[in-house]
C-alpha positions as CSV (number, residue, x, y, z in Angstrom):
1,M,35.5,-47.2,-25.3
2,T,34.4,-50.7,-26.4
3,E,34.5,-53.4,-24.3
4,I,36.7,-56.1,-25.9
5,T,34.9,-59.6,-24.8
6,P,36.1,-63.0,-24.9
7,S,33.6,-63.6,-27.9
8,F,34.5,-60.5,-29.8
9,I,38.3,-62.1,-29.6
10,Y,36.8,-65.3,-30.5
11,W,35.0,-64.3,-33.6
12,I,38.0,-62.0,-34.3
13,T,40.3,-66.0,-34.4
14,R,38.1,-67.4,-36.5
15,L,37.9,-64.6,-39.7
16,N,40.6,-67.2,-40.9
17,G,39.0,-70.4,-40.7
18,I,35.7,-68.3,-42.2
19,N,37.7,-67.2,-44.8
20,V,38.9,-70.9,-45.7
21,F,35.3,-72.3,-45.4
22,L,34.1,-69.9,-48.2
23,G,37.4,-70.4,-50.3
24,I,36.6,-74.3,-50.2
25,I,32.7,-73.4,-51.2
26,M,33.6,-71.0,-53.6
27,T,36.0,-73.3,-55.4
28,L,33.6,-75.9,-55.5
29,S,30.7,-73.8,-57.0
30,I,33.5,-72.8,-59.9
31,I,34.2,-76.6,-60.2
32,A,30.0,-77.4,-60.6
33,I,29.7,-74.5,-62.8
34,F,32.0,-75.8,-65.4
35,I,31.1,-79.2,-65.4
36,F,27.6,-78.4,-65.8
37,L,27.9,-76.2,-68.7
38,I,30.1,-78.8,-69.9
39,G,26.8,-80.9,-69.3
40,M,24.4,-78.2,-71.0
41,I,26.5,-77.9,-74.1
42,V,26.4,-81.5,-74.7
43,T,23.1,-82.3,-74.2
44,K,22.4,-79.2,-76.4
45,L,24.5,-80.8,-79.2
46,E,22.8,-84.3,-78.6
47,H,19.6,-82.4,-79.0
48,D,18.2,-84.0,-75.4
49,V,16.1,-81.3,-73.9
50,E,14.6,-83.5,-70.2
51,E,18.9,-83.3,-69.4
52,Y,19.7,-80.0,-71.1
53,G,16.9,-78.8,-68.6
54,I,18.4,-80.4,-65.8
55,F,21.9,-79.1,-66.1
56,K,20.4,-76.0,-66.6
57,K,18.8,-75.8,-63.3
58,Y,21.9,-77.1,-61.6
59,L,24.3,-74.9,-63.5
60,L,21.9,-72.2,-62.2
61,T,21.9,-73.5,-58.8
62,S,25.5,-73.1,-58.4
63,T,25.7,-70.0,-59.9
64,Y,23.2,-68.7,-57.8
65,I,25.3,-70.2,-54.6
66,F,28.4,-69.0,-56.0
67,I,27.8,-65.3,-56.2
68,P,26.9,-64.9,-52.5
69,I,29.8,-66.6,-51.3
70,T,32.2,-64.5,-53.5
71,I,30.7,-61.6,-51.8
72,L,31.2,-63.1,-48.4
73,F,34.9,-64.4,-49.0
74,I,35.8,-60.5,-50.8
75,L,34.2,-58.5,-47.8
76,T,35.4,-61.0,-44.6
77,P,38.3,-59.6,-43.0
78,T,41.2,-61.7,-42.2
79,T,42.3,-61.9,-38.3
80,K,44.9,-59.2,-39.1
81,E,42.8,-57.1,-40.9
82,A,39.9,-57.1,-38.5
83,C,42.1,-56.0,-35.6
84,A,43.4,-53.5,-37.5
85,I,39.8,-52.3,-37.8
86,Y,39.5,-52.1,-34.9
87,V,42.7,-51.3,-32.7
88,V,44.1,-48.6,-35.7
89,P,41.3,-45.7,-35.2
90,K,41.2,-46.1,-31.4
91,I,44.9,-45.5,-31.5
92,V,45.0,-42.6,-33.8
93,N,42.2,-41.0,-32.1
94,N,43.8,-41.6,-28.6
95,E,44.8,-37.8,-27.5
96,K,47.5,-39.0,-25.3
97,V,49.2,-40.7,-28.6
98,Q,48.6,-37.6,-30.9
99,N,50.6,-35.6,-28.1
100,I,53.5,-37.9,-28.1
101,G,55.0,-37.4,-31.4
102,Q,55.1,-33.4,-30.5
103,E,56.5,-34.3,-26.9
104,F,59.3,-36.6,-29.2
105,Y,59.8,-33.4,-31.2
106,D,60.2,-31.3,-28.6
107,L,62.4,-33.7,-26.7
108,A,64.9,-34.4,-30.0
109,L,64.9,-30.5,-30.4
110,D,66.0,-29.9,-27.0
111,W,68.6,-32.9,-27.1
112,M,70.1,-31.0,-30.0
113,K,70.1,-28.1,-28.8
114,E,72.1,-29.2,-26.2
115,L,74.5,-31.0,-27.9
116,H,74.8,-28.7,-30.4
117,P,77.8,-26.5,-28.6
118,K,79.1,-29.9,-27.3
119,R,79.9,-30.7,-30.5
120,K,81.8,-27.7,-31.6
121,S,84.4,-28.1,-28.2
122,L,84.9,-31.9,-29.7
123,E,86.0,-30.3,-33.3
124,N,87.7,-27.7,-32.0
125,K,89.8,-30.4,-30.2
126,E,90.2,-32.3,-33.3
127,T,91.6,-29.6,-35.4
128,S,93.4,-29.2,-32.9
129,K,96.1,-32.7,-32.7
């Protein structure tokens, strides 16, 4: 069984912060893409080839930043998701936990069998009143 270290717990708790950071960079990249795209359109209409090349370079750079950051943002789990990813398989695959369901079922069935005759006697008492 894998040991949960303080470092592991620390990185799980930092996942929400990492997601926020990636979201901010992604948003800034989108803003930069739109600004440079508008700059490219304006310089193309004005036939300014030199500035068009500069805007095109910055647009491509912003796009190259946006794509991997977006993929990281999507694939980075939140703290709750990471805990579930780590803990749920350990609980579900545990034989003791799997047997608890059967034990509860057997206990409830035995209890219902014991309760059934008592219930009939209670109903007989109520109908005789």
